[in-house]
C-alpha positions in Angstrom: 114.4 82.5 199.2 114.1 84.4 202.5 116.8 82.3 204.1 119.1 82.8 201.0 118.8 86.6 201.2 119.5 86.5 204.9 122.7 84.5 204.3 123.8 86.9 201.6 123.2 89.9 203.8 124.9 88.3 206.7 128.0 87.5 204.6 128.2 91.1 203.5 127.7 92.4 207.0 130.5 90.2 208.3 132.8 91.5 205.6 131.9 95.1 206.4 132.5 94.4 210.1 135.9 93.1 209.3 136.6 96.2 207.1 135.5 98.4 209.9 137.8 96.8 212.5 140.8 97.1 210.1 139.9 100.7 209.4 139.7 101.6 213.0 143.1 100.0 213.6 144.6 101.7 210.6 143.4 105.1 211.7 144.9 104.6 215.2 148.2 103.5 213.8 148.3 106.2 211.2 147.9 108.9 213.9 150.7 107.3 215.9 152.9 107.2 212.8 152.2 110.9 212.0 153.0 111.9 215.6 156.3 109.9 215.6 157.3 111.4 212.2 156.5 115.0 213.4 158.6 114.5 216.5 161.5 113.1 214.4 161.4 116.1 212.1 161.6 118.4 215.1 164.5 116.5 216.5 166.3 116.7 213.1 165.8 120.5 213.0 167.3 120.7 216.5 170.3 118.8 215.2 169.5 115.8 217.5 170.0 113.2 214.7 170.3 110.3 217.2 166.8 111.0 218.6 165.4 111.5 215.1 166.7 108.1 214.1 165.3 106.5 217.3 161.9 107.9 216.5 162.1 106.7 212.9 162.8 103.2 214.2 159.6 103.4 216.0 157.9 104.9 213.0 159.2 102.0 210.8 157.5 99.5 213.1 154.3 101.4 213.0 154.4 101.7 209.2 155.1 98.0 208.9 152.1 97.2 211.1 149.8 99.5 209.1 150.9 98.0 205.8 150.6 94.4 207.1 147.2 95.1 208.6 145.8 96.6 205.4 147.4 94.3 202.9 144.2 92.5 202.1 142.0 95.6 202.3 143.0 97.9 199.4 140.2 100.4 200.1 141.8 101.0 203.4 145.4 100.6 202.3 145.0 103.4 199.7 142.7 105.6 201.8 143.7 109.2 202.4 144.6 108.8 206.1 146.8 105.8 205.3 148.6 107.4 202.4 149.0 110.7 204.3 150.7 108.9 207.2 153.1 107.1 204.8 153.8 110.5 203.1 154.8 111.9 206.5 156.9 108.8 207.1 158.8 109.4 203.8 159.1 113.1 204.7 160.7 112.4 208.1 163.3 110.0 206.5 164.2 112.5 203.8 164.4 115.6 206.0 166.9 113.6 208.2 168.9 112.5 205.1 169.1 116.0 203.7 170.1 117.7 206.9 172.4 115.0 208.2 173.9 114.8 204.7 173.3 111.0 204.4 172.0 109.0 201.4 168.3 109.4 200.8 166.4 106.1 201.0 164.2 105.2 198.0 160.5 104.1 198.0 161.3 100.4 197.9 163.7 100.7 200.9 160.9 102.5 202.9 158.3 100.0 201.6 155.8 102.6 200.3 154.1 103.3 197.0 155.8 105.6 194.5 153.1 108.3 194.7 153.3 108.5 198.5 157.1 108.7 198.2 157.1 111.5 195.7 154.6 113.6 197.7 156.7 113.0 200.8 159.8 114.1 198.8 158.1 117.3 197.9 157.1 118.0 201.5 160.7 117.2 202.7 162.1 119.7 200.2 159.7 122.4 201.5 160.8 121.6 205.0 164.3 122.6 204.1 163.2 126.3 204.0 163.0 126.2 207.8 166.5 124.9 208.1 167.8 127.5 205.6 166.2 130.4 207.5 167.4 129.1 210.8 170.9 128.8 209.3 170.9 132.3 207.9 170.2 133.7 211.3 173.5 132.1 212.4 175.4 133.2 209.3 175.4 129.7 207.6 175.1 131.0 204.1 177.0 128.3 202.4 174.9 125.6 204.0 171.8 127.5 203.0 173.0 127.6 199.4 173.6 123.8 199.4 170.1 123.1 200.8 168.5 125.5 198.3 170.2 123.6 195.5 168.7 120.4 196.9 165.3 122.0 196.9 165.9 123.0 193.2 166.9 119.5 192.3 163.8 118.0 193.9 161.5 120.5 192.1 163.2 119.9 188.8 162.8 116.2 189.2 159.1 116.3 190.3 158.0 118.6 187.6 158.8 115.9 185.0 156.3 113.5 186.6 153.3 114.3 184.5 150.5 111.8 185.3 146.9 112.2 186.4 146.3 113.2 190.1 144.3 110.0 190.6 147.6 108.1 190.1 150.0 110.4 191.8 147.9 111.4 194.8 147.7 115.1 193.9 151.4 115.4 193.2 150.9 118.3 190.8 149.5 120.5 193.5 152.2 119.5 195.9 154.9 120.3 193.3 153.3 123.7 192.6 153.4 124.4 196.4 157.0 123.5 196.4 157.8 125.8 193.6 156.4 128.7 195.6 158.4 127.8 198.6 161.6 127.5 196.5 161.1 131.0 195.0 160.4 132.6 198.4 163.5 130.9 199.9 165.6 132.0 196.9 164.4 135.6 197.6 165.3 135.3 201.2 168.8 133.9 200.4 169.4 136.7 197.9 168.4 139.3 200.5 170.7 137.7 203.1 173.6 137.6 200.7 173.2 141.3 199.7 173.0 142.2 203.4 176.2 140.3 204.1 177.9 142.1 201.1 176.7 145.4 202.4 178.0 144.8 205.9 181.3 143.7 204.5 181.6 146.8 202.3 180.8 149.1 205.3 183.4 147.4 207.4 185.9 147.7 204.6 185.1 151.4 204.3 185.3 151.9 208.1 188.7 150.3 208.1 189.8 152.4 205.2 188.7 155.6 206.9 190.3 154.6 210.2 193.6 153.9 208.4 193.3 157.3 206.7 192.8 159.1 209.9 195.8 157.3 211.5 198.0 158.3 208.6 196.9 161.9 208.8 197.6 162.0 212.6 201.0 160.4 212.0 201.9 163.2 209.6 
């Protein structure tokens, strides 16, 4: 009996050792993936789409490695650090698609689960706020309105996904956070539009008064 128990324990220990090795590798790859995606998003905001795509090519290889490594280890495949990295991977792809005005890839194309994709979609929509505010500082109101419409469309789509958080990876909280970002951005857009209208009205008044003075002097 003693020998049998030792064999049982040894078999479990070997399995746990294998799990640990895969976990350590997955954590390392997930960190590299998150770093690549963050750099890609920064490049996208700078308008350096070529660099953003290059980084996403590296990220794709990292994501593929992580998914292959964890394929037979579901506890690790669906762990928070793995899914968070895949969410960042989705976000980077979608931010580039939204800002470069190219077709957005779907979850099958990216090779990720639907829940990770939807959470990444929400994060990508929130990231558009930064692009809108940067654009407003350069007078890009029309582009800001288009991006705000994209944010609205994403929120309207996500709010219809009504399933338990255990299935969606906390999508409800992410969607609620997106709603707050959309409303703040809408307020900023409204304020910017009103300011532009006020400036235009003042310039029109200034021109009118200048023309009036010129007419008076001519008489």
